[in-house]
N, C-alpha and C positions, 0 to 999 in steps of 0.2 A: 456365402457365410450367413447372410441375412435370413435366407430361407431356412437353413438348419437351425438358426437361433430361434425363430418363431416356432419351430417344431416343438420346442419344450413347453409351450403353453397349450398343448392339445393332449387328449387322452393317450395318443400314441407316444407322446414324449415321456409320459410317466412310465409307459411300458419299456421304453428304451432305457430309461434310468434304472428301472428295476433289474433289467437283464445285465446292465453294467455291474450292479452289485452282485448278481449271481455269478458273473464271470470272475470277479475278484475272489469270491468265495471258492470257486472251483480251482482257480490258479493257486491260491494259498493252500488249499487242501492237498493238491498235487505236490507242492514244494515240501510241505510238512511230511508227507508220507515218504517221499523219495530221499530227502536230504536231512531230515531230523529223526525220523523213525525207520531207518533202512534196515534190511536184514543183514548187510555187511557193514562193519564198523567204518571201513574206509570211504563209504558212500555218505557218511555223516559229515555235513559241510558246516564249518564254523562261521563262514561269511555269507555264502549264497543260500540263505535260508529265509524263513518268513520275516525275521527281524529286518533284514536288509530290504526285502521287497516292500514291507509296510513303510519303511522310511522313504523309499523311492516313490511310492504312491503319494505319500504326504508331500514330499518335495515337489513332485510334478504338479500336483494340484496347486500348491502355493505359487509356483512360477507362472503357470498359466493364468491364475486368478490376477496376479499383479500385471501380467501382460495385458489382460483384458481391462483392468483399471486404467492403464496407460492409453490403450487404443481400443475402445469398445467395439468399433465395427469390425476389427480384424480377428477377434477371438469370440467364438460362440460358446454357449453352455455345452453344446454337443462336443466341441473340441475338448473341453475340460474333462467331460465324462470319458471320451475316448482316450485321453491321456492317462487317466486312472486305469483303464482296462489294459492299455499297452504296458504300463508300469507293472501291473499285476502279473502279466505273462512274460515279461522280458527275460526272466532267468529260469523258466520252467524246465528247460533242458540243460543239463550240465554234464556232458560226456567228456571224458578225460582219459589220459594214460599216465602210467608211472614213467618218470624221466630220471634215471640214475645219472648223477653228475659227479665226476672225479675231480677233486681239487688237491693236487699234490699227493700227499700220503693219505688224505682223507676223502670221504665221499658223503653225499647226501642224496636223498630221494625226493624229487619235486613232483608236483601235480601239474601236468601240462594239459590245459583245457583246449578243446576243439573250437578255438576262436573263429567266429564267422558262422561255422556250421551249427553251433549251439544256438546262436541268435536266429538263424534261419529256421531251425526246427521249433524253437519257441514261438516264432511268428506263425508257423503252420498250425501249431496247437491252438493258438488264439483264434486263427481264422476257422478252424474246425468248430470251435465253440460258437462262433458267430453264425456259421452255416447251419449247425444243428439247431440253434435258436430259431432261425428263419423256418426251418422245416417243422419244428415243434409248433410254432405259432401260425404256420401256413400263410405267412406274410413277410414282407421285407423289413424286418426290425433293423437289420444292419445292411446297408447298401454296399455295392462293390467299392464305392469311394471310401467308405468307412474301413473296409477290409484292407484296401491299398494303403490308406493313411496309417493304419495300425502297423502293418507290416514294415513300412518305411521307418516308422518310429522305433520299433524294436531293433531293426537292422542298424540304426544310427548309434546304438549303444555298443556295437562291436568295437573292442578296444584296439588301439595301436600304441606305439611308443614314440615319443619325441626325444631323441638322444641329446639335443641341444638344451632343452628345458628340463630333461630328466623327469618327465611326467607322462601320464596316460593321455592320449588324444583319441579322437573318434573319427577316423578317416571317411566314414560314410556320411558324415554331416557336411552338407554342401550349402552353397549360397541359396539354392532354390528349395532347400528342405523346409517342410511345413513347421508351423509354430509348435505343433504337438511333438514332432521329432526333436526340435531344439529344446523344448522343455524337458523331455524325458532324458535326452543325452546329458543336459546340464545337471539334472537331478541325480543321475546315476553315479556321477563322480563329483557331487557337489558339497560333500561334507565340509571340506576345508573352508569354503567360503560361506556356507549357510549355517553350519552347526557349531563351529568352534572346536577347541582342542580336545575336550573330553570325548565327544562323539567321533571326531576324526581318529583319535588314538584307539578308541574301541574298535572301530571298523578296521583300522590298519593291523592291529593285533590279531583280530579274527581272520583276516586275509592271510597273514603270516602263518598262523596255525593250519589253515586250510591248505596252503601251498607247500609247506614243508612237512611232508608226510612222515618222514623218519623221526622227527622230533616228538611226535606223540608217544612213541614207544620209549624213547630216551627219557622223556619226562617222568615215566613210571619208575625208573631206577637210575637216576644220573650218578649215583654213588659208584656204579660199576664201571665207569669210564676212567681212562687214564687222565693224567693231568693235561697232556697235550690235546687229547680229544675234547676235554672240557673247554680248553682255550679256543679250539676251533669253533665249537658251537657257540660260545660266548661271542666270538667275533662275528658270526652270522647274524646274531640277534642285534648286536650293537650296530652293525652295518645297516640292517633294515631300518633301525630307528633314524640313522643318518639319512638314509634314502627317503624317509617320510618327510624330512624337512625339505629336501629338494623337490619332492612331489608337490607339496603344499605351495612352495615358491613358484613352481612351474605353473600350477593351476592359476595362481594369481596373475602371473605374467601373461598367460594366454587368454584370460577371461575376456578382456576387451576385444581382442582379435576374433574370438569365437562369437561375440555378440555384435560385432560392428555392422552386420548386415540387417540388424533389426531396426525398426523405426526408432528415431532418436528418443522419443518419450518412453519407449520400452527399455532402452538401454539405461536411461536415467533411473527408472523405477527399479530395475533389477540391481543396479549398482548401489543406490542409496537405501533400499529397503530390504533386499534379500541377500545379496552376496556382500555382506558387510564385515565378515569375521576372518578374512584371510590373515591379517596381521596378528590377531589374537591367537589364531591356530598355530601360526609359525612360531610365535613366542612360546606357546605351550609345549610344542614338540621339541624345541631346543632345550627347554628345561627338563623334559622327560629323558632326552639323550644324555644330558649331564648326569642325571640320576642313575641311568642304566650303566654308564661306564664304570661305576663303582660297585656293581653287584656281581656276586658269584653266579655260576651257572644255575645253581638251585634257585637262587633269588630271582634271576632273570626269568626262568621258566614260570615261576609264580607270578611275576610282574606282567608277563605276557598272557596270563589267563589259563595256563595249563593246569589240568587236574582240578578244575572247579566244578 
């Protein structure tokens, strides 16, 4: 770590940093083109877009910076830069299939993402950028270790589900995972602890709109539904709001477990200065659920951000 830290005080370090910024720009451009300005409307993603990616870049940098403040020898400037690059590329591939779901007399269409494969392909895209940079400069701007660390960090964001705590987990995150991997993983699902209720609800509503494909069409003409169909879709949306409470509570419950292998000073720094908003988030989401229980389908659709 010391050697890579000192690298940033040389002309080569400036070139490294420059290409980190170039990589961020390239990744954000790909995401905007594919998921914000696509040729097919269904490829337009409400959550996995440049807004989310920029948030994760910011949160990753913040986490790594605080880790470094707690234990300077363990985190280099290069680690922070690589964390930003990994965050920029972590969602560049979002392959999916339609998943029709039958629920009694009713049905819905969900978006089923290729979990694991998307992260793998995103990591490959990032490594391609690093290799192309080396070829362009005819020197090793990015080392094999850099590439390996970036790949592991992106793979650490592949989600799983904890049925006991009713929240997302990241099974690829291990005791031996690098600090960059830990920071990116925490940042990717860190809104409940880091941001507070407004941002957490914004992200949750965007993810709901992205995953529930059929509701985008329904939102254009909800008046054409029967009373029973309206009740069904209302229940879906209120149920999501309830699940968001459990999600935030689960994130709080698992946070100490997920950071227990970090040095004690890092744990204290993250707990006291970064992940301080779990309770505020949970309270805000409970209040939002209370509000949404009283809304009609039309009002719920507006409240969730449809047709904006």
